[in-house]
C-alpha positions as CSV (number, residue, x, y, z in Angstrom):
1,M,23.3,35.5,37.0
2,K,24.1,32.4,35.0
3,S,24.6,32.7,31.3
4,R,22.5,30.5,29.1
5,L,23.4,28.4,26.2
6,P,22.5,29.9,22.8
7,F,19.1,28.9,21.6
8,S,19.2,25.9,19.1
9,P,16.6,26.0,16.4
10,G,13.9,23.4,16.6
11,C,15.1,21.3,13.7
12,Q,17.0,18.1,13.7
13,R,20.0,17.2,11.5
14,F,20.4,13.6,10.0
15,T,23.5,12.6,8.4
16,F,22.9,9.7,6.0
17,R,25.5,7.5,4.4
18,K,25.4,6.4,0.8
19,V,24.0,2.9,0.4
20,T,26.2,0.2,-1.3
21,L,25.4,-1.1,-4.7
22,R,24.8,-4.5,-3.1
23,E,22.3,-3.2,-0.6
24,I,20.5,-1.4,-3.3
25,S,20.6,-4.4,-5.7
26,N,19.3,-6.7,-3.1
27,H,16.4,-4.5,-2.2
28,L,15.4,-3.9,-5.8
29,A,15.6,-7.7,-6.5
30,T,13.3,-8.3,-3.4
31,L,10.9,-5.6,-4.5
32,A,10.8,-6.9,-8.2
33,K,10.0,-10.4,-7.0
34,K,7.2,-9.3,-4.6
35,E,5.7,-7.2,-7.4
36,A,6.1,-10.0,-10.1
37,I,8.5,-7.8,-12.3
38,S,10.7,-9.7,-14.6
39,I,14.2,-8.0,-14.6
40,S,17.6,-9.5,-14.8
41,A,20.4,-9.1,-12.3
42,Q,22.2,-7.0,-14.8
43,G,19.2,-4.7,-15.1
44,I,19.0,-4.3,-11.5
45,A,22.7,-3.6,-11.2
46,L,22.5,-0.9,-13.8
47,I,19.6,0.9,-11.9
48,A,21.5,0.5,-8.6
49,R,24.6,1.9,-10.2
50,E,22.7,4.9,-11.7
51,A,21.2,5.7,-8.4
52,R,24.5,6.5,-7.0
53,G,23.9,5.3,-3.4
54,S,20.4,6.6,-2.9
55,F,17.4,4.1,-2.2
56,R,15.0,6.8,-3.1
57,D,16.6,7.4,-6.5
58,A,16.8,3.7,-7.1
59,L,13.2,3.2,-6.4
60,S,12.3,6.2,-8.7
61,L,14.4,4.9,-11.6
62,L,12.8,1.4,-11.3
63,D,9.4,3.1,-11.3
64,Q,10.2,5.0,-14.4
65,V,11.5,1.9,-16.1
66,I,8.3,0.0,-15.2
67,S,6.2,2.8,-16.5
68,F,8.0,2.8,-19.8
69,A,8.5,-0.9,-20.3
70,G,5.8,-2.7,-18.1
71,K,6.6,-5.7,-15.9
72,N,8.8,-7.5,-18.4
73,I,11.9,-5.5,-18.5
74,D,15.0,-6.4,-20.6
75,E,18.4,-5.0,-20.9
76,K,17.8,-3.3,-24.2
77,V,15.1,-1.1,-22.5
78,I,17.4,-0.3,-19.6
79,F,20.5,0.4,-21.7
80,G,18.4,2.8,-24.0
81,F,16.7,4.6,-21.2
82,N,16.9,8.2,-20.6
83,W,18.0,8.5,-16.9
84,S,16.6,11.4,-15.0
85,C,16.0,11.5,-11.4
């Protein structure tokens, strides 16, 4: 009788890498342009840094800032924002 390999559960494992600040910043800048959102490069960089390598968190933070400030976002709003994601 041959022995079988142990049963592997039916779930997959994905290992994701952290995304660079440049990748997040470029994505947010492209998104802001498509959505007609006025935000400076410095504001985008701050959101990207606060996301700590996560696209999902960066999008969530941008969404929170837009909900708070509208489509014309200045640095004063971003610097005074209460970050929570």
